[in-house]
C-alpha positions in Angstrom: 97.7 78.6 104.4 100.7 77.2 103.4 103.6 74.7 105.2 103.3 74.3 108.8 100.1 74.6 109.5 100.0 71.9 111.8 96.4 71.0 110.8 93.5 72.8 109.6 91.4 72.0 112.4 93.6 74.3 114.3 92.9 77.8 112.9 90.1 79.7 114.1 89.9 81.8 111.5 91.1 85.0 109.5 90.4 87.7 106.8 91.2 90.9 105.6 89.8 94.7 105.0 90.1 97.9 103.7 88.9 101.2 103.7 91.0 104.3 102.7 94.0 103.5 101.8 94.3 101.4 105.1 94.2 97.4 104.5 94.5 95.0 107.5 94.5 91.2 108.0 93.8 88.8 110.9 94.7 85.2 111.8 93.9 83.8 115.2 94.7 79.9 116.0 93.9 78.1 119.1 96.6 76.7 120.7 97.4 73.0 121.8 96.6 73.6 125.5 93.2 71.9 126.7 90.8 74.8 127.0 89.0 77.1 125.0 90.3 80.1 122.7 91.2 82.7 125.1 92.3 85.2 122.3 90.2 88.1 121.2 90.7 91.0 118.9 89.1 93.8 117.0 90.1 94.9 113.3 87.8 97.7 112.1 87.6 101.0 110.5 85.0 103.1 111.7 83.1 106.8 111.4 84.0 108.7 114.4 83.2 112.5 114.6 82.8 113.3 111.2 86.1 111.5 110.5 87.2 107.9 110.2 89.2 106.2 113.1 91.1 102.4 112.6 90.6 100.5 115.9 92.9 97.4 116.3 93.6 95.0 119.2 94.6 91.7 120.7 93.4 90.4 124.2 95.0 87.5 125.4 92.8 85.8 128.4 94.5 83.8 130.8 92.6 81.7 133.6 89.5 81.5 131.5 87.8 83.9 128.2 84.9 86.5 130.2 87.5 89.4 130.5 89.4 89.0 127.0 85.7 88.6 125.8 84.5 91.8 127.7 87.2 93.9 126.6 86.6 92.8 122.9 83.1 94.0 123.2 83.6 97.2 125.5 86.7 98.6 125.7 86.7 100.9 122.5 83.3 101.5 122.9 83.8 103.4 126.5 87.0 104.9 125.0 85.2 106.5 121.9 82.3 107.8 124.0 84.4 109.7 126.5 83.8 113.4 125.5 87.4 114.2 126.0 88.8 111.6 123.8 89.7 113.6 120.6 91.2 116.4 122.8 93.2 114.0 125.1 93.5 110.6 123.8 96.2 109.4 126.0 94.3 111.1 129.4 91.0 109.4 128.2 93.0 106.0 127.5 94.4 105.7 130.9 90.8 107.1 132.8 88.9 104.3 130.6 91.4 101.4 131.3 91.2 102.0 135.1 87.2 102.6 134.9 86.9 99.1 133.1 89.3 97.0 135.2 87.0 98.3 138.2 83.9 97.4 136.4 85.4 93.8 135.6 86.8 93.5 139.1 83.1 94.3 140.7 81.7 91.5 138.6 84.2 89.2 139.7 82.7 89.7 143.1 79.6 88.1 142.0 80.8 86.5 139.0 83.2 83.4 138.6 84.2 84.1 135.4 85.5 87.6 136.0 87.7 86.3 138.2 90.2 85.7 135.2 92.4 88.3 133.4 93.6 89.3 130.4 96.1 91.6 128.3 95.2 94.6 126.2 96.8 96.1 123.1 94.8 99.0 121.6 95.6 100.8 118.2 94.0 104.0 117.2 94.6 105.1 113.7 93.5 108.6 113.8 93.5 112.1 111.8 93.1 110.5 108.5 95.7 107.5 109.2 98.4 110.4 109.9 98.6 109.4 114.0 98.8 105.9 115.4 98.0 105.3 119.6 99.1 102.4 120.8 98.2 101.7 124.8 98.8 98.1 126.3 98.9 96.4 129.3 100.3 92.6 129.4 102.8 91.4 127.1 100.7 91.5 124.2 103.1 93.4 121.5 102.6 95.6 118.7 105.5 96.2 116.4 105.6 99.0 113.8 107.7 98.6 110.4 109.4 101.7 109.5 111.8 101.9 106.5 111.9 98.0 106.2 112.8 97.9 110.1 111.0 96.8 113.4 110.1 99.3 115.7 108.6 98.0 119.0 105.6 100.4 120.0 104.5 98.8 123.1 105.8 97.5 126.4 106.1 93.9 127.6 105.0 94.0 131.2 107.3 91.7 132.8 107.9 91.3 136.1 111.3 90.9 136.3 112.0 94.1 134.5 113.9 96.3 137.5 111.0 98.9 137.2 107.8 96.1 137.3 109.3 94.3 140.0 109.9 97.7 142.2 106.3 97.8 141.5 104.9 94.9 142.6 107.2 95.0 145.5 105.6 98.4 146.6 102.4 96.8 146.6 103.2 94.0 148.9 103.5 91.6 146.3 106.1 88.8 145.1 108.5 88.1 141.7 110.1 84.9 142.1 111.0 82.6 139.3 108.9 79.4 139.2 110.8 76.3 139.6 108.7 74.7 136.2 109.9 76.8 133.3 111.9 79.2 134.5 109.0 82.1 134.1 109.4 85.0 136.7 105.5 85.3 138.3 103.8 87.9 140.2 103.1 85.6 143.8 104.1 82.7 141.9 100.7 83.2 139.8 100.8 85.5 136.8 103.9 85.7 134.2 102.8 89.6 134.1 103.2 92.5 135.8 100.1 94.3 134.6 96.3 93.4 133.2 93.2 93.6 133.6 91.2 91.7 136.1 93.3 89.2 138.2 91.0 90.0 141.3 92.7 87.4 143.6 96.3 89.0 142.9 95.0 92.8 141.8 96.1 94.6 144.8 99.8 93.6 143.5 99.4 94.4 139.9 98.7 97.6 137.9 96.3 98.6 134.9 98.1 101.6 134.1 98.6 101.4 130.1 102.6 102.5 128.4 101.2 104.9 125.5 103.3 105.4 122.1 101.9 108.3 120.4 103.1 109.3 117.0 102.7 111.0 113.6 102.5 108.3 110.9 105.5 109.3 108.5 106.1 108.3 104.9 108.4 105.7 105.9 105.9 104.1 108.2 104.6 100.6 105.9 102.9 98.2 108.3 102.4 97.4 111.7 102.0 94.1 113.8 99.7 93.5 116.9 100.1 89.6 118.1 99.3 88.0 121.4 102.5 86.0 123.6 101.8 83.1 121.1 103.8 84.7 118.3 106.0 86.8 120.6 107.5 83.9 122.9 108.9 82.2 119.3 109.5 84.8 117.1 111.3 88.3 117.5 110.4 91.5 116.1 112.9 91.5 113.4 111.6 88.2 112.0 107.8 88.9 112.2 108.6 92.3 110.2 111.1 90.2 107.5 108.1 87.5 106.8 105.3 90.1 106.8 107.4 91.8 104.4 107.9 88.7 101.8 103.6 88.4 101.7 101.5 90.0 99.0 98.8 91.3 101.4 97.7 92.0 105.4 95.9 88.9 105.6 98.4 86.7 103.6 100.9 88.5 106.1 98.9 87.6 109.5 98.7 84.1 108.3 101.9 83.0 107.5 103.0 84.7 110.5 100.7 82.7 112.7 102.1 79.4 110.7 105.5 80.3 111.2 105.0 80.7 115.5 102.8 77.0 115.0 106.1 75.6 113.0 108.2 77.0 115.5 106.5 75.2 118.6 104.3 77.8 119.7 101.5 76.0 122.1 99.8 79.4 123.4 96.6 80.6 121.3 98.0 82.9 118.3 96.7 86.3 117.2 97.9 88.1 114.7 97.0 91.8 113.6 98.6 92.9 110.8 97.5 96.9 109.7 99.3 98.1 106.1 99.6 101.6 104.8 101.2 100.5 101.7 101.0 97.6 99.3 103.3 95.2 101.3 104.4 93.6 97.7 106.2 97.5 96.9 107.9 97.6 100.3 111.7 97.0 99.4 113.7 95.6 102.2 116.5 98.3 104.2 
């Protein structure tokens, strides 16, 4: 997997798929923290309503694995099963984000493992790969490469941002800089303002997703979805440059994960790279 892996035992796995004109690859790496890997992901193309849909997601759990694992198993299926998904995907995604979160909170009342939380960044490749819809809560990020340039198509829900701080404080929560590490947290606990789960402070958080919905253009080359184990140590432009230098989606995902380790990331790292074009044919702007 290249120079700078920090040891093969850190790698939880990777792979690649191809369907239609889309190729996709992924890499998942256990971080150096003393707990089981909390990142989960989905990467697949499947039949849907007499056509094909691409489903790609990263779920970065915190305080446990159960919520992220549940999202991996349930979230896409519930969205696709909704009768209004095809006619109004954005409204459907919002409704299901809320209903799945309620289910998680209900489970938390009797199952302590569901008191954990998770980000969710979900990408839907629709209409014969001509439309991309990205929805997210938390700080797992999606970045599109268009004409060789990086375009952030998700929103990092950081509590220090004015609109996020206002939302948290309007619910009675507190946003403050933690004395250790210099990270802003909600109620001195969570370093994001939107997430699934987190039952103990849910009244001060939101699960309202930000949604980006656009046509795929002839200039769109690939997109990356990754947990903050990548984005804490690499900016959007650097990630796109690393991916463009590779020969395949799988190679790009693995190189990005390896680069994050090399730059000192201690967190779990999940990286998905989804290509509309062969990476080797893309020219830098």
